[in-house]
N, C-alpha and C positions, 0 to 999 in steps of 0.2 A: 276949886272943885270941878268947874266946867272944863278947865284946861286938862286936869287929870283924866276926866271922863273922855275927853277927846283923844288923848294919847292912848287910852285903853282901847277905844274903838278902832283907832288906826292900827294898833298892835294886832287886834283880832282880825282886821281886814288883811293885814300882811300875812298873818299866820294862815288864814284861809286861802289866800292866793298861793302861798308856798305849798300848801298841802295839795291844792288842785293842780299846781304845776308839776309836783312830784308824781301825781297820779295820772298825768297825761299819757297819751299813747303815741306810738309810732306806727303809722299805717293801720290803725285800729287795734294794734296789739299792745298789751301792757308794757310799759317802759321799765327797763331794769336800770336802777340808779346805784351808784356807789354807796356802800354802807347799808342802805335800807332796802336794796333790791326792789322787788315789786310789791312790797308790803303796803305802801300808800294806796296802790290801785286795788289791792284786796280789801282794805278797810273801807274805802269809799264806795265799793260795790258790794259789800257784804249783805246789804239789805235786798239786793237783786242778784244774788250769787249765781243762781241757775241760768238766768237770761244772759248774764255777763259771760259765763263760761261758754254758752252756746255761741255768742258773738265772736269771741276771740279764737275759739277752736275752729269755727267755720272759716275764719280768715287764715288760720295757721295750717289748714289741711288736716285737722283732726287731732293734733298733739302739740302741746306747748309747755315749755319749762317756766314755772313761776319761781324766781329766785327769792329766797328768804334773806333777811338781814344777815350781815356777816356774823359768823360764829354761832348762829342760832339753830343750825340743822333743820331749817324750815324749807329747804328746796323741795318743790313739788312738781313732778311731771304729770300734767293733766292730759288725759287722752280720751278720745271718743272713737278711736280706730279699732274696728273689730279684729284686725289682725293682731294688734297688741293684746287685746282682751283674750283672744284664743291662746296666744302664746303664754300669757301669765296664768290664766285659769286652767289650762290643760297641758299645753306643750312643754312647759318647764315649771309645772305646778310646785315641785319641791323647793324651788329657789324663791318662791314668793309666798311664804306663810303670812299669817296675820302679823306676827312679829311683836317684839317687846314694846315698841312705841305705841302700837295699836292698843295693847293691853293697858298701857298707861292712860291713854285718852278715854278708853271705855272701861275704866276700872270698876265702875258701879256694877258691871255685869259679872264681876268675879271670874271664876274659872269655867263658866258655862260654855256651851257649844260655839257661840259666836266668837269668843276670845281664845279658844283652845287651838292648839296645833298638835301635830305628831300623834302619838298613841292615845292621848287623852281625847283628842278630837275624834279619832277613828272609833274609839269605843263608845263615846257618847252618841255619835251618829248611828252606829249599828243598833244601839239600844233604842234610840228614838224611832228608827226605821221599823224595828220589830213591833213597837207599840202602834204606830200610825198605820202600818200595813195590815194589822190584824182585822179580821172580819167583824169582831165585836166592836172595835173602835168605829168602823164605818157605820154600823147599825146605830151606835150611840150618837155619832155625828149627824146622820140624817134625821133621826128622830128628834134630837134636841134643837137642831137648826130650824126645822119646820115649826116646832113647838114655840120657839122664841119669836119667830115671825108672827105666828098666829096670836100668841098670848102677850107678847111684849110690844112688837113694832106696830101691828095693825091697830090695836086699841088707841095708840097715840095718834096715828094718822087719821083714824075715824074722829077722834076728839077734836083735832085742830081743823079738820075739814068741816065738821058740823058747825064750829064756832067761827070759821073764817080767820083763824089765827095764823100768824107768821111763825114758822118753826125753823130751827137750824138743823138741816138734814145731816150735816157733818157730825154734830153733837149726838144725834140719834144713832148714827152708824157706829160711832165710837162706843156708845153705851151698849149697843147690840153686840159688837164683837168683844167688848170687855166681859159682858156676861157669859157669852158662849165660850170664850177662851178660858175664863176662870172655871167654868163648868167642866170643860174637857181636861184641863190640866190638874185641877184640884178636887173636882167633884162638887164644888159649891157654886150656887148661883147667887151673886151679890144683889140681884134685883136693881141694878143700875138703870135699866130700861123700864121706866114706869111713867105714868102720866104726871106724877109729881116732879120728875126729873131731879132726883136728889143729888146733892153734892157727894162726890166720891173722892176722898183724899188720895187713895191709891192711884186712881186714874190721873188726877191732877199732878201727882208726884212724877208719874211717868212722863207727862208733857214737859215738866220743868227740867227733868234730867236730860231728855232728848235735845232740848234747845241748847243746853250748856255743852253737850257733847259735840255738836256741830261747831259752835263758836271756838272750842278748843283747837280746831283745825286751823283757825284763821289768825291766831295770836301765838307768840313765842311761848314755849312750855314754861319758861321762868315766870312769865306774866301771870298765867293762870295758877301756877303753884303758889305765888306770892298772895294772890287773891284768896286761895284756899287757906293758907296759913293765917291770913288776917281775918278770914271769915267774912268777906265782903263780896258784893257784886254777884255775878253769875255763879261763882263757886259756893257762895252762901246758899243760893237757891238749890244747888245740887246737893249740898250737905243736908239741908232740911228734907229734900225729896228722898234722899238715900235712907234717912232715919225712918221716914214713913213707910217706904218699901220694905225695909227689914222688919219693922214692927208688924206690919200686916201679914207678911209671908210667914213669920214665926208663929203667929196666932193660928194660921191655917194649918201649918204642919202639926202644931200641938193638938189642935182639935181633931185632926185626922188620926193621929196616934191614939188618942183617947178612945175614939170610936172603934178602931181596930182592936184595941186591947179589951174592949167590952164585947167584941164579936159582932159589931154593927157593920155590915157590908151591903153594897148594892146587889140586887139580883143579877145572876149571870147573864140573863137575856137583856138586861138594861145596859150592859157594857161596863167597862171599868175605866176610871179616870187614871191619868198618868201617876199622880201622887200615890194612890192606893197601890198601884203595881210596884212602885219603887219601895214603898214602906213594907211590903211583904217579904222583902229580901234584905239581908244585911249588906250583901255585895252582889253586883251583877256585872258580868263581863269585865271584871277587874276594877270596877268603880265602887268605891265605898259609899253607901247611901246614908251618910251622916247629914246633920242639919245644914252644914255649909254646902254640900253638894245639892241638896234638895232646894235650898234657897236660890242658888245660882241657876239651877235647872228651871225652876218655876219662873223666875224673872225673865230669863232668856226666851222661854216659850210664850210668856205673856206679851212681851214686846213683839215677837214674831207674829203671834195670832191676832192681837188686838189692833195694832197700829197699821200694819201693811194692808190688811183687808179693808179696814174702815176707810183708809185713805183712797184705796183703789175704787171702792164703790161710790165714794163721794164725787170724785172727778168723773166717773162714768155717768152717774145720773145727771150731773151738770151738762156734760157733752150731749147726752141723748135729749135732754129737755130743751137744748138750744139748737138741735138739728132735727126738725120735724120729720124729714124724710127717713132718717135712720130710725126714729121712734116708731113710725108707721110700719116699717119693715119688721121690726122686732115684734110688734103687736100681731102682725099678720102671721109670723112664724109661731107665736104662742097659740094663736087661735087654731092653727092647723093641727095641733096635737090634742085639742080638746075633742072628746068623743061627740059625734054629731048629735046624739040624743040629748046631750047636756045643753047645747046651745051656748051662745056667748053671754056669760054672766060672771058675777064675782066668784073668784076661786083662787086657791093657792096651788102650787105645783110641787110635786115630789122630785127627789134627786133623779129618779129614773126619767122623768119628763124632761127636765132641763139639760140633762147630760147629752142629749142627742140634737140639740139646737145649734146648727152651724152658724147662723147669722148672729145670734146672741153671743156665742163664743168669740166670733171674729170681732164684734164690736167691743167686747171687754179687752181683747188683746190690743186692739187699736188704741183704746184709752190708756192702757198700761204703757204702750210705746211712747205716747206723748206725755204722760204723767206717771212715771214709775214711782211706786211707793217709797222706795229707797233711792234717792236721787244720786248718791255718791257711793262708790266702793273704794276701799283704801288698802293698799298692799305695800310691802317693803321687801326688797331683794336681800337675800342672805349674802350672795356673792355678786360682784360686778357683772353686768350683763348688757347685751345689746338687743333692743326690741326690733321687731320686723320693720318699724318705721324708721330705723336707723339711729334712734336716740339711745344714748348710753345711760345706764342707771347704776347706782352704787348703794351700799348698805345704809348710808346716812341720808338717803333720799326717799321721800314718800312717792308712791305712784297712785294717783287718783283716777278712777274711771268716772266720768260724768254721764250717768245713764240718761239724765234729762237732755243733755246735749246730743247724745247718740240718736235719740228719736227725732232730732231736728237737723240732722246732717244730710245735705243733698246727695253727697257721694255714697251714702248708705241706702237711703229710702227714695231718692229721686227728687225732682223739682217740686213735687206736691207734698213734701215731707211734713209741712206744718198743717196740712188739712186732715180732718177727721174722716177717714174713708175706710170703713170696715171691709169693703170689697177687696182691699189689698191682701186680706187674709183668707180669701176664698179661691180655690183652684178653678180651672176651667170646667172640671167635672162636678163642681158644686160642693166639694168637700173642703174641710178645713186645711189650710195650707200651713206647712211647718216652716218656721224660720229658725236658723241656727241660733243656739243660745248665746253665742258670743256676739251676735248681731242684735238680738232681742234679749237683754240681760235682766229683765225684771224678776226672774226667778233664779238668778245666778247662773253659773256655767261650770262645767267640769266636775271634779269630785265634790265640790261644795254646792252643787245644784240643790235648790230648796226642797226639803223633804215635805213641806206642807203645801206644795203647789196644787195638788188635787183638792185638798181641804179648802184652800182659798177659793178656787173656782166654784166648788159646790156652794159655799156660802154666798159668794157674789151673785151667782146665777139664781139662787133661791130668792134672795132679797130683791134683785133687779126684776125678776119675773113677777113677783108679787106686786111691786109698785107700778111697773109699766103697764101691766094688764088691768089693774084695778083703779089706778089714779092718774090724774093729770098733775104734773109738777110744774109750777110757774115760778121762776126765779124773780125775786122782788126787783122791780125796776130801779136801776141805778146802783144795785148792790155790787161793790167792787170784788172782783175775783183775781187773786194773785197768790202764788205760793208763799209759804212761810219760810223762815230760816231755821231749819231743824234737820236732824238726820232722817226724819220721816216727812214726806211731801204732803203736808196738810194745806188747806186753804187758810190764808192768814186771817180772814175775817169770817170764816165759817161759810156755810151755804144757806142763806136765808131764802125761804121759799113759802109759797102758799100751795096747799094741796086740795084738789077737788076730786070728787068721786066720778068714776066713769059709769057706774051702774047704780040704779036707784035702789 
């Protein structure tokens, strides 16, 4: 028995040695082996994928080809070069659609705006733009964002500060944006943000789905398809999440249909949610508003609204709380817009207040540069092409932008690229400095520039102003901070903090 155990341990040791050898590097770059390509390097670094991409892209000059195993169609050109981004997202946009492979990986999103190309994408974008740009929507947005801060977020912060409790700010922000996004998209507030911190299966299902979607990029398609067929592993997780998402959205659509059939609608001055707008028409801009279209639209907007904003504000509050000089400047700027007769005391800020704050805006941009909510972008060429970096691409190759690495490239942002410096976003005249979208890709670039950019900034500024002006945030000593492995850049262990009041 001991002999057999010894052989087993030797076998495991040899296997581990072989795997580490195969994943070794040449001059700090992933090694390309016969048959397996760079797959061993990918798998051994998947737990730290963002930092790893930053390391090898920095050494490679901004672009590097990860070769997949033979016959797997897993070759990936990873780039953080703004010239390549500009060419793909704008210069030769038509040659780089999302593509069929993208739709396979992100199949849970259906035919929504994230997965769509050509006329379907154009029509969905036009329709969404009409809704988001409407004055009624902005009234709805401002009113409900401030209301959710005052009646949802603040009571929890008061509760934990009074009792000296530790709270996960990331969880609070996910709940906040889940409630507000659900309200904007469907007209319903699920009440996820409350002192009881209830479990929300829909929100948990979104997390499980996003984790699986990123891991699909790292393994051969055959592998995850076999997992899906067998109903095991991450694919089992995605299948269960998919069922939860479909069931919840179907209930919301059915409930809204019943209300509209009974003549129950929001008052005009209160604004109109997206689902109500779509259900009042059988067809809009060539898009048939059936249950499948509504399901895909709701899910796409829920991911866009909930996840990106909550991720962004989590990283931002962590950076500010660990950089006292930045925090002091934001507080000083907030106090400068408070009427003198009010004095410094507890207060919330309106959209009109926070929209003119240059330093706060710059600090948020700087946070997004270092911690972009969506750390990767994925494209496929229709026809063979040559990128500005000189790299050749072809239809069986994926092109990945590493937004996380882009924010940490010295040739883009300078030698101080890893430092949190909001001042880099302020011009000599003291105004907000514009950076090209292909250099600062947090809100996408070119024709696919994010429609919800202003919505996201409004929410982030409203939440940040309320917390920074009224509270001190103290990260729990020794709490580990690192990114998770998902298509959304969340903190792996949450953001555990203690909150104390600034005003009696």
